[in-house]
C-alpha positions as CSV (number, residue, x, y, z in Angstrom):
1,M,105.9,103.2,82.1
2,A,104.6,103.4,85.7
3,P,107.2,103.5,88.4
4,K,107.7,100.5,90.7
5,I,107.1,101.3,94.3
6,T,108.6,99.8,97.5
7,V,107.4,100.4,101.1
8,I,109.9,100.0,103.9
9,G,108.3,99.1,107.2
10,T,105.0,97.2,107.1
11,G,103.4,98.2,110.4
12,Y,100.2,100.1,110.5
13,L,101.3,102.9,108.1
14,G,103.4,100.8,105.8
15,A,100.9,97.9,105.3
16,T,98.1,100.4,104.6
17,H,100.3,102.4,102.2
18,A,101.5,99.3,100.3
19,A,98.0,97.9,99.8
20,A,96.7,101.4,98.7
21,M,99.5,101.8,96.2
22,A,98.6,98.4,94.7
23,E,95.0,99.5,94.5
24,L,96.1,102.6,92.6
25,G,97.6,100.3,90.0
26,F,101.3,100.2,90.9
27,E,103.6,97.2,91.3
28,V,104.6,97.2,95.0
29,L,107.2,95.5,97.1
30,G,106.9,95.8,100.8
31,L,109.9,95.2,103.1
32,D,110.1,94.4,106.8
33,I,113.0,93.0,108.9
34,S,110.5,90.7,110.7
35,P,110.2,87.4,108.8
36,E,107.0,86.6,110.8
37,K,105.4,89.8,109.7
38,I,106.3,89.2,106.0
39,E,105.0,85.7,106.2
40,M,101.7,86.9,107.6
41,L,101.3,89.7,105.0
42,S,102.2,87.4,102.2
43,A,99.4,85.1,103.3
44,G,96.9,88.0,103.1
45,N,96.7,88.7,106.8
46,V,97.4,91.9,108.7
47,P,98.9,92.1,112.2
48,M,96.4,94.8,113.4
49,Y,92.7,95.6,113.2
50,E,91.9,98.2,110.6
51,P,88.5,98.3,108.8
52,G,88.9,97.3,105.1
53,L,92.7,96.8,105.2
54,E,92.8,93.0,105.1
55,E,90.3,92.9,102.3
56,L,92.4,95.4,100.3
57,L,95.5,93.4,101.0
58,R,94.0,90.2,99.8
59,K,92.8,91.8,96.7
60,H,96.3,92.5,95.5
61,V,98.8,90.2,97.3
62,A,100.6,87.8,94.9
63,G,99.8,84.1,95.1
64,R,96.2,84.4,96.2
65,P,93.4,83.2,93.8
66,G,91.8,86.1,92.0
67,S,94.3,88.8,93.3
68,S,95.9,91.3,91.0
69,G,99.3,90.0,92.1
70,R,100.7,93.6,92.2
71,L,101.8,93.3,95.8
72,R,104.7,91.2,97.2
73,F,106.7,91.3,100.4
74,T,110.4,90.6,101.2
75,T,113.1,91.0,103.9
76,S,115.8,91.8,101.4
77,Y,117.0,95.4,101.0
78,E,119.0,94.2,97.9
79,E,115.8,93.1,96.3
80,V,114.1,96.4,97.2
81,G,117.0,98.4,95.7
82,E,116.9,96.4,92.4
83,F,113.1,96.5,92.2
84,G,112.0,100.0,93.1
85,D,112.0,103.4,91.4
86,I,110.3,105.1,94.4
87,H,110.9,104.0,98.0
88,F,108.5,105.0,100.7
89,V,110.0,104.8,104.3
90,C,107.2,104.1,106.7
91,V,109.0,102.9,109.9
92,N,108.0,103.9,113.4
93,T,109.3,106.9,115.3
94,P,108.4,106.3,119.0
95,Q,109.1,108.5,122.0
96,K,112.5,107.9,123.5
97,H,112.5,106.0,126.8
98,G,112.6,108.5,129.6
99,E,112.6,111.5,127.3
100,Y,110.2,113.7,125.3
101,A,112.3,113.5,122.2
102,C,111.6,111.3,119.1
103,D,113.6,108.0,118.7
104,M,115.0,108.2,115.2
105,S,116.9,104.9,115.3
106,Y,114.4,103.0,113.1
107,V,114.4,105.7,110.4
108,D,118.2,106.0,110.5
109,S,118.6,102.2,110.2
110,A,116.2,102.0,107.3
111,F,118.0,104.7,105.4
112,A,121.5,103.2,106.2
113,S,120.3,99.8,105.0
114,L,118.6,101.1,101.8
115,A,121.3,103.6,100.6
116,P,124.0,101.1,99.6
117,H,121.5,99.3,97.3
118,L,120.5,102.4,95.3
119,R,122.6,101.9,92.2
120,R,120.4,103.8,89.8
121,P,118.2,106.9,89.9
122,A,115.7,106.6,92.7
123,L,113.4,108.7,94.8
124,V,113.3,107.9,98.5
125,V,110.1,109.3,100.2
126,G,109.9,109.7,103.9
127,K,106.5,109.3,105.4
128,S,107.4,108.8,109.1
129,T,106.8,111.6,111.5
130,V,110.2,113.1,112.3
131,P,111.8,116.1,114.0
132,V,112.1,119.1,111.7
133,G,115.6,119.1,110.2
134,S,115.8,115.3,109.8
135,A,115.1,115.3,106.0
136,A,118.1,117.6,105.2
137,R,120.4,115.2,107.2
138,L,119.0,112.1,105.5
139,A,119.3,113.7,102.1
140,D,123.0,114.1,102.8
141,L,123.3,110.5,104.0
142,L,121.7,109.3,100.7
143,A,124.1,111.4,98.6
144,E,127.1,110.1,100.5
145,Q,126.2,106.4,100.8
146,A,124.1,105.6,97.7
147,P,126.2,104.4,94.7
148,A,123.8,106.5,92.6
149,G,125.0,109.6,94.4
150,E,122.9,112.7,93.7
151,D,120.6,110.6,91.6
152,A,119.3,109.1,94.8
153,E,116.9,112.0,95.7
154,L,114.8,112.5,98.9
155,A,111.3,113.8,99.3
156,W,109.1,114.1,102.4
157,N,105.5,113.2,102.3
158,P,103.9,113.1,105.8
159,E,101.0,110.7,106.5
160,F,97.7,111.9,108.0
161,L,96.0,108.5,108.6
162,R,93.3,108.3,111.2
163,E,93.1,104.8,112.8
164,G,89.7,103.3,111.8
165,F,89.8,105.3,108.5
166,A,93.3,104.5,107.2
167,V,92.3,103.0,103.9
168,K,90.0,105.9,103.1
169,D,92.5,108.4,104.2
170,T,95.2,106.9,101.9
171,L,93.1,106.4,98.8
172,H,91.0,109.6,99.2
173,P,93.2,112.0,101.3
174,D,91.9,115.4,102.5
175,R,95.3,116.8,101.4
176,I,98.7,115.6,100.1
177,V,101.8,117.3,101.2
178,I,105.1,116.8,99.5
179,G,108.4,118.4,100.5
180,V,110.8,118.4,97.5
181,T,114.0,120.0,96.2
182,S,113.6,119.3,92.5
183,E,111.0,119.4,89.7
184,R,111.8,115.7,89.0
185,A,110.8,114.6,92.5
186,E,107.6,116.7,92.3
187,K,106.7,115.1,88.9
188,Q,107.2,111.6,90.2
189,L,105.0,112.2,93.3
190,R,102.3,113.8,91.1
191,E,102.3,110.6,89.1
192,V,102.0,108.4,92.2
193,Y,99.1,110.4,93.5
194,A,97.5,111.2,90.1
195,T,94.2,109.4,91.0
196,P,93.4,111.2,94.3
197,I,94.6,114.5,92.8
198,A,92.3,114.0,89.8
199,E,89.5,113.3,92.3
200,G,90.1,116.6,94.0
201,S,92.5,116.0,96.8
202,P,94.5,119.2,97.3
203,L,98.3,119.0,96.7
204,V,100.6,121.2,98.7
205,V,104.2,121.4,97.5
206,T,106.7,122.8,99.9
207,D,110.2,122.5,101.2
208,F,111.6,119.9,103.6
209,P,111.2,121.7,106.9
210,T,107.6,122.8,106.2
211,A,106.6,119.2,105.2
212,E,108.1,117.8,108.4
213,L,106.3,120.4,110.5
214,V,102.8,119.9,109.0
215,K,102.0,116.6,110.7
216,V,103.2,117.6,114.2
217,A,101.5,121.0,113.8
218,A,98.2,119.3,112.8
219,N,98.4,116.9,115.7
220,S,99.3,119.7,118.2
221,F,96.2,121.7,117.0
222,L,93.9,118.7,117.5
223,A,95.4,117.9,120.9
224,T,94.9,121.5,121.9
225,K,91.3,121.5,120.9
226,I,90.6,118.2,122.8
227,S,92.4,119.5,125.9
228,F,90.5,122.9,125.6
229,I,87.1,121.2,125.9
230,N,88.4,119.0,128.7
231,A,89.6,122.1,130.5
232,M,86.1,123.6,130.0
233,A,84.7,120.3,131.5
234,E,86.7,121.0,134.7
235,V,85.3,124.5,134.9
236,C,81.7,123.2,134.2
237,E,82.0,120.7,137.0
238,A,83.1,123.5,139.4
239,A,80.4,125.8,138.2
240,D,77.6,123.2,137.8
241,G,77.5,123.8,134.0
242,D,77.0,121.4,131.2
243,V,80.0,120.9,128.9
244,A,78.0,119.1,126.3
245,K,75.7,122.0,125.8
246,L,78.7,124.4,125.9
247,A,80.4,122.5,123.2
248,E,77.3,122.4,121.1
249,A,76.9,126.2,121.4
250,I,80.5,127.1,120.6
251,G,80.7,124.5,117.8
252,H,78.1,126.4,115.8
253,D,80.7,129.1,115.3
254,E,82.3,128.2,112.0
255,R,85.6,129.6,113.2
256,I,85.7,126.9,115.9
257,G,83.7,124.0,114.5
258,S,82.1,121.1,116.4
259,K,84.7,118.3,115.7
260,F,86.9,117.2,118.6
261,L,84.8,119.0,121.1
262,R,83.5,116.0,123.0
263,A,84.8,116.2,126.6
264,G,86.0,113.0,128.1
265,I,89.0,111.1,129.5
266,G,91.2,112.6,126.8
267,F,93.4,111.4,123.9
268,G,95.9,108.6,123.6
269,G,97.3,106.3,121.0
270,G,100.6,106.1,119.2
271,C,100.6,109.6,117.6
272,L,99.2,112.6,119.5
273,P,100.9,112.2,122.9
274,K,104.4,111.3,121.5
275,D,104.1,113.8,118.7
276,I,103.4,116.9,120.8
277,R,106.1,115.9,123.3
278,A,108.7,115.4,120.5
279,F,107.6,118.8,119.0
280,M,108.2,120.5,122.3
281,A,111.6,118.8,122.6
282,R,112.6,119.8,119.1
283,A,111.5,123.4,119.6
284,G,113.8,123.5,122.6
285,E,116.7,122.1,120.5
286,L,116.1,124.8,117.9
287,G,116.3,127.6,120.5
288,S,112.5,128.3,120.7
289,P,111.4,126.5,123.9
290,Q,108.7,129.2,124.7
291,A,107.0,128.8,121.3
292,L,105.4,125.5,122.3
293,A,105.3,125.9,126.1
294,F,101.5,125.8,126.0
295,L,101.7,122.2,124.8
296,R,102.9,121.2,128.3
297,E,99.5,122.3,129.7
298,V,97.7,120.6,126.8
299,D,99.5,117.4,127.8
300,S,98.8,118.0,131.5
301,V,95.1,118.7,131.0
302,N,94.9,115.5,129.0
303,M,96.6,113.3,131.6
304,R,94.5,114.8,134.4
305,R,91.4,113.5,132.9
306,R,92.4,109.9,133.5
307,G,93.0,110.5,137.2
308,H,89.7,112.4,137.4
309,M,87.8,109.5,136.1
310,V,89.4,107.3,138.7
311,E,88.4,109.8,141.4
312,L,84.8,109.8,140.1
313,A,84.7,106.0,140.2
314,R,86.0,106.0,143.7
315,E,83.4,108.5,144.8
316,A,80.6,106.5,143.1
317,V,81.4,103.4,145.1
318,G,81.7,105.1,148.4
319,G,85.3,106.1,148.7
320,G,87.5,103.0,148.1
321,F,88.0,100.2,145.6
322,L,88.9,97.3,147.9
323,G,86.4,94.5,147.2
324,V,84.6,96.5,144.6
325,R,83.8,95.0,141.2
326,V,84.4,97.5,138.3
327,A,83.3,96.8,134.7
328,V,85.4,98.7,132.0
329,L,83.8,99.0,128.6
330,G,86.7,99.7,126.2
331,A,90.4,99.1,126.0
332,A,91.5,100.6,122.6
333,F,92.4,104.3,122.7
334,K,89.6,104.9,120.2
335,P,86.9,103.0,118.5
336,D,87.4,101.0,115.2
337,S,91.0,100.1,116.3
338,D,92.8,97.5,118.3
339,D,95.5,99.9,119.3
340,V,96.1,100.1,123.1
341,R,99.2,102.3,123.0
342,D,98.8,105.0,125.7
343,S,95.1,104.1,126.0
344,P,93.3,106.3,128.5
345,A,90.8,103.4,129.0
346,L,93.4,100.9,130.0
347,N,95.3,103.5,132.0
348,V,92.1,104.1,134.1
349,A,91.5,100.4,134.4
350,G,95.0,99.8,135.5
351,Q,94.9,102.6,138.1
352,I,91.7,101.2,139.7
353,H,93.2,97.7,139.7
354,L,96.3,98.9,141.5
355,Q,94.1,100.5,144.1
356,G,92.4,97.2,144.9
357,G,89.4,97.1,142.5
358,Q,88.4,93.9,140.8
359,V,88.4,95.2,137.2
360,T,86.9,93.3,134.3
361,V,87.5,94.7,130.8
362,Y,85.7,94.1,127.5
363,D,86.6,95.6,124.1
364,P,85.3,94.4,120.7
365,K,88.7,94.3,119.0
366,A,91.5,95.1,121.5
367,M,91.3,92.2,124.0
368,E,94.5,90.4,122.9
369,N,96.6,93.6,122.9
370,A,95.1,94.7,126.2
371,R,96.0,91.3,127.8
372,R,99.6,91.7,126.7
373,V,99.9,95.1,128.3
374,F,97.8,94.4,131.4
375,P,97.8,90.7,132.0
376,T,96.6,91.0,135.6
377,L,93.3,92.6,134.7
378,G,90.2,90.5,134.2
379,Y,88.7,90.1,130.7
380,A,85.2,89.1,129.6
381,P,83.9,87.9,126.2
382,S,81.1,90.5,126.1
383,A,79.9,93.7,127.6
384,L,77.2,91.8,129.5
385,E,79.7,89.4,131.0
386,A,82.1,92.3,132.0
387,A,79.2,94.0,133.8
388,R,78.0,90.9,135.6
389,G,78.0,91.6,139.4
390,A,79.7,95.1,138.8
391,D,79.3,97.8,141.4
392,V,80.0,100.4,138.8
393,V,80.3,100.4,135.0
394,L,82.8,102.7,133.2
395,H,82.3,103.5,129.5
396,L,85.8,104.5,128.3
397,T,86.0,103.8,124.5
398,E,83.1,105.0,122.4
399,W,82.4,101.9,120.3
400,R,79.1,101.8,118.5
401,E,78.4,98.5,120.2
402,F,78.4,100.3,123.6
403,R,76.1,103.1,122.3
404,E,73.6,100.4,121.3
405,L,73.6,98.6,124.6
406,D,70.3,97.9,126.3
407,P,70.4,99.7,129.7
408,V,67.5,97.5,131.0
409,A,69.3,94.2,130.0
410,L,72.6,95.5,131.4
411,G,70.9,96.6,134.6
412,E,69.7,93.0,135.3
413,V,73.2,91.6,135.6
414,V,75.0,94.4,137.6
415,A,75.1,94.6,141.4
416,E,74.5,98.4,141.3
417,R,73.2,100.5,138.4
418,R,76.0,103.0,138.4
419,L,77.4,104.3,135.1
420,L,80.3,106.7,134.5
421,D,80.4,107.8,130.9
422,G,84.0,108.7,130.2
423,R,83.3,109.7,126.6
424,N,80.0,111.7,126.9
425,A,78.7,109.4,124.1
426,L,75.7,107.8,125.8
427,D,72.2,109.3,126.2
428,P,71.8,110.2,129.9
429,D,68.0,110.2,129.8
430,T,67.8,106.7,128.4
431,W,70.1,105.3,131.1
432,R,68.4,107.2,133.9
433,E,65.0,106.1,132.8
434,A,66.3,102.5,133.1
435,G,67.1,103.1,136.8
436,W,70.8,103.9,136.4
437,T,72.8,106.6,138.2
438,Y,74.5,108.3,135.3
439,R,77.5,110.6,135.6
440,A,79.7,112.1,132.9
441,L,82.7,114.4,132.9
442,G,81.7,118.1,132.9
443,R,77.9,117.5,133.1
444,P,75.3,118.0,135.8
445,R,74.6,115.0,138.1
446,A,71.0,114.9,137.0
């Protein structure tokens, strides 16, 4: 008989995991402490934009016509304890306020709330990104506080979701990592992931510390690669080189590869920045502060890109923003997402606004979230309206919609045809032929 699955925390990670587990054929119960969120999910709606997620949810949530009925939601830990054989913990681990370290309060609260309701053998599976060493501590907590005692086991199964591709990454992962301490736990997780394993997804079985380290190591590597090409953009600007051609050339080396080599205003979002900072903090706690010292420069290079884009914009409009109209295309930290957490695009827009610029923002999906974070910025219903009367246009999130813009049509509504491409994603020749002054980070002026 297939195990029954619960998912604790129904944010971005949890909602996706719950829907995917139902798609794989399991009976699933999702839990959140927010009644409003549970009501929304139970109605088949998701509180964030993620391609394909709402459709998948509606395919399985109980009570909807034609659904499988395999997916339900609750606010009751008691119900979760009675229902589930395998409990996935998917709560958030943000950066602590005023520190680099990870805030474990949500994870600790979830485990403390769940443990007293584990009265029979159960496997609790952590998916949240946590400091290495957390799993061992949480395993002890389960053994002490769960009525089932040692029959309440722990495993660690880090998530590798990319926003914009979360459904695909859950159903067809490029790897599955499980940290376990028993053959029983390994067998149970092999059953959960039997379908993707059969389709060819590699399974890596390891201990707790290694499983905890995989996610932060992967994110640190990606952040390093992005900051490397952005450092090369700084050098290219000083030497009058072309970072796009440089990236193309080194990307042909199979040891390097071409992915994540597009220079721009850097990375943001809810994972990479806080994960590399928490990793540095944890290395210091473990007595190895020098091992990850290079990540400080990775972080520094990344943050400098935002300020540099502001400087380029100021230069483009003659040295000051007072009375200048600035159009910002993009608010989300990346395309195919409505996530504005630590968004480079919004950071740049906010800096220019604080320096006196009249900033108008447009994003295909992130407008509501952007308004909540920066209510004093101007917002427009389309790229054309955002650009109307603008002295300079900044392309800061590489949505497909922006790549397909008509430079001639946009040129008819702006005050000045000046474009700064903060993502090196637009074709310079096309825009210059339409009469625009085109500038991108790390590339020649013409």
